[in-house]
N, C-alpha and C positions, 0 to 999 in steps of 0.2 A: 299732775304737775302742770302749770304755767308760767308767763313770764312776768304773774306776780310775787315770785318766789324767787324767780331767777333772770336774771339780767345778762337779759341776749347779747348787749354790746360786747360784754368781757367774757363771752361763753364758746367753747370750740367745741366739736363734735365731731369725732374720730368713728368714719365707719370700714368696715372690714366683710372683704369677699374673697375666701381662699378657694382653689381651685387644686387638682391636683398637682400641677407642678409649680403654680406659682400662687404666691400671698398681694394681694391689690389691698391697697388702702389708702386711705384720704381724710384731710380734716378739713374742715367745713367752720367758716366764721359767718356768721348771717348769710346761709345757703350759698354761700360760695364756697369753694376749694382754694385753699390756700398751700395746700400740700399733698401731694399724690404721687404716690410709688407702687411700683411691684418689683417683687423680688420675688425671685426664679430660684427654684430650687431643683437640684441635680436624681436624677435615677436613682444613685448613691444615696445620698441623703434620703429622699422616700423610703427606700428599699428597707434601710436601718430600722425602721419604724414596724415591729408585727403589725398593727391594726393602725387606720389612718386617725383614728381619734388621739391616740398617744400623741400627734406631734400638737399637740396647743400650744404646747410650754416653750417646747421647740420654735414654734410663730409666733407667739408669744415675745420670747426676748429678742427675734429679729427686727419685729415694728418698735418695740422698745427702744432699742441700739438706734434707729435710723431716726427716731422722734429726736430723742437730745442729740444726734449729732448733725441734725439740719435745726436747733435752736426753736422746737416747736414748745411752748410754754405748755408743758402736762398740766400742771394743775392746776390750768384753764381748761381743762377738758372734763365736762359735765354727764355727758354721754355719749358710752363706747355699744355701736349698734354692729352686731354681727351678721351676716346674711344667714334666714333662720333655714335649718335643717328638716330632715326626716325622723319627723316625730308624729304625736297619734294625730288623728284629723283634729282642727282647730279652727274657727273661725278668722275671718281677715282682721289684722289690727296690728297693734303692737304689742307685745309681750316682756316684760321683767325677767330677765332670765333668775330662775331659784335653781333651790336643788334638785328636785325632781325633771324640770329641765335639762340642766348638767346631766343628771344622771341617764336619760334616756338618749341625749347626744352622746355623751362618753360609750356606752354600751352597743349603741347602734340598734334599738331592738327595734325600729322602724324600719331600716331600710341602712346600705350603707355607702357613705358617699362623700364626697371632701368638703361639701356642704355644710355638714354635722361639724367640723372644728371652730366654724362662725361664732356661735354663742359661745363655747368653750371658752376661744380667745377674747370674744368680747368679757366674757365676767374674767379672766383671772389677770386682766389689765384693769379692767376697773375697781378692783380689790385692792389694785397699787396705787391708785388716787385718789384723795380724801376728797369725798361727796361726792366721787362721780356712782353712777349707776350701767349697768348692763343691760339690754336687753337685742330684741332679735324684732323683724317685721316681715310682717306675711310669708310666713313661709310655705316653702313648696308643694307644702299639706295642708293646704286652705281648703275648706270644706265645706262651698254653698253648694251641691248639688239635691238637687229634684228627685222626690224619691225614684222619678219612673227610671233617672238617669245611670240608678244603680244595679239594675236590673240587667244579669250578667249574661240567662239564658240559660244558666243549671243552678240549685237550690246550692249545692256546694262552692259556689263563687259569688261573688258583690265586685260590682266596677268601684275603684278606688280613684281620690279626684288627688293627683298629683301632678302639679303642671307648674307652670311657669307665673307661681301667684305675684310675686313681688313687682317684676318687670310690667306686665299686664297691667295691675292695678295702677301702679307709675303711669303707663302710657295713657290708660282711661282717663287718669284724673288730668293728666295733660291736654286732651283732646277736647273734655268739657270748659278746662278754662280756656280752651282757643274758642268757643262757642256761646264766651259770657257765661259762663254756668258754675264758676269757680273749683271747686273740688268735687262737686254734686254729678254724681253719676247714676241718681235715682231718674235720672227723666230719658236715659240714653237705652236704647237694644245697640249692642255691638257685637259685631263679630273680630276677635280678636288674633293673631296669628305672629305666633312668639316664632322665630328664624333666627334659629343660634344654633351650638353644635349638636343640642338636642330639638327637636320642632313640638311645641304644643298648639292646637286650636281651641278656643273657647268661645260661648255664648255667654256675654254678660246679659242679661235679663235686667233692666232696672238696679245698674251697680249690683248684682249677686252673680256669681260663674254657675249658674245652673249646670253647666254640664261640658265636659273638656274629652280632648282626645290625653293618652297617660302616655306620654314616651318615656316615662321613667323603666316600665316593664315589659315596654314592646306593645304601644297600642298606637293605633294614628297611623299619616305618614310616616316613610321611613326618613333619615336626617343622616346629616357630616357622620356621627357613629349610634345611629341606634336604627335596626333593622324594621322598625313599625311591625304593623299586622303582616306575618306572615301566614303562607299557606297551612290551617291545622293541620292537616293530615300528615304532610310531609316534616312539619315539624316534629309531632309523637312517632316517628320514623327515627327520625335520625335521635332522636333523647334516648331509643331504647337499643339503636345499632352497636353499642358499644364502643364506638370509636372514639365517644367523645364525654369526659364527664363532663359534672352540675356545674363549676364555673365556668368551662368552658363555652357550655350552653347559653350562661348567661352572659359571657363577655359578648360573643358572637349576637345576644340581642340589644343588650347598649355594653358600648363602650369600642366594639371591634365590630360593629357594624355599619349598615349603611355606607356612604360614599368613603369610607374607611377601607370594608368589604373588598371595594370594586378597586381602589386605585391604591390602597395601604397609605393616604391622604385625608384629613379633615379640616383643617384651619383650612380660615377664609383666604388670606394671599394663599396658599398654594392651590387652593380650589381654581381663585382668579387666575392666577399663574398658567395654570394647565390650560382653559376657557381660553384665553388671551393669544394662548399657545398655537389657537387653532385646534383642539384632541376633540375631533368629533364623536369620541367612543363619551369622553368625561361630558360633551354637553348635552349629549342623548339621557346618559345617565342623572345627569342635573334636570334635565327638562322632568322628565320621569318621576324625580322628588317635586319638582314642581306640580306637576300633574296629581299629585294625590295628596300634596295642600290644598290642592283648589278642591278636589274630592270630601274635604274633610271642611273645608267652608261651606261646601252646597249641604253637608250632613248635619250641622249647626245650625242654617239657616231652616231648618225643617223643626227646628226646636221653638222657635218663636210663634204667638199667635197672630202676631201683628206686626207691621214691619221694621225691618232693620235698619238704622238709621247711619250705621258706617260699619265700614271693614276698615281695621287697622294695621298695618304690617309691621312691626317691630323684630330687635333682637337684633347678633351681629351682621346674621346675613341678609340684612334687608339692606346694604347697601350697593348688593349686586342688582344690577339691572334687569340682567337675564331671567333673572331669576321673580322678584318683583313685576317686570311686564310680561312676566308668563303668566304669572297669578291674578295678576290684574286684568289680563284680558278673559281670561275665563270667569273670573264673579265680579265684575264692574256690574253685571248685567241684576245682580242679588240689592247691590247695595253701594254708595262712593267709597272708594278707596284711596286711605293716606299711611303713607310711609312715617313711621319717626324710624328712620336710620341710628343705628346702634344699639348700647346694650349696656344702658348708663347703671350700672348694678348699686357705685358707689353713691351718686347722684339719688337715685329712688332709697336708699336707706337714708342719707342725708335728709332730703324732704319729710321722710318720714320722723325721723328725728326733732326737726323741728316744728311740724304738725304736732308731737307732743310738749315739743319745751312751750307752746304756744295756747296750751290747753283743746286745740283742736280737735283732739283725738284721746280717745280713754285709752289708758294702760292696763291692759290687761292679765289677768293670774292664770299663770299654766297650772292646769291641775292632772 
């Protein structure tokens, strides 16, 4: 796909970011947003579906309704790009949504998360628009790990690559552009910290993510909703104590761990409010989280056999100066630290869509 067969000036791109309690989407023209919307879903609505991926048609209809009511020229949408989900490990890039990808997303074969809905909603919407195509970009399972990074310490286990690939790759390209390198990260060694409700810290070596923490299953620093790496012996005892089901143990590690477990709150504005109110316990635990993030940055530093050019801090919690100042103070001895505040998932998806439209990135096939 390139601008030789698509008129960019008349083309619209629709990007979709599904989360548990909301669906966020945007319409873009010439890489600029023309319509942004967040639709909230009540607990009752969510609970009416047996499995999370059953919601794709319901969310599709809500998006289409908003587009019509806001006079969006739906027939001009040529790309519908959903946030990528937990599918099999793939290389970085843009993937056209096909039947195999839909099947893997719908059946949650590689993990259950709201992000799995993204490709399904994109496919359903594109199917209703003449000439439109559905894609995902840089799903969370992008796998570029060095073989050494896969070794877990026992032959029955292997480390997996699950991280904030979309935002981290997007931020890496933004940093490259700031240095006059365009989208080319092949000259850069970066450590990227993504501070969101989950936290991942990754080593980007000449454009490839050769190692990363894996916050989805509980590896690395704890986060607003994840427990991170817990004391293994105590965790095993808890699993066999008879007090908790397998589902409860999973939610303890991811979903109801981290800051949520300590304070029953995990959203950035909630934590900010507690800190601003002078709650010393909250401040202490938040500093402990930043301390663990800093340790992970130090560990990723050891991955490189040459100097690290920069440490980039991004994600929804990167606006919090208490957290970023604490991390910066500890890790700036490694490399200069740059803050890319926010978590622009829709913008990252749109950037990938227009790179595809311009022929700047290959359209890959999911097999």
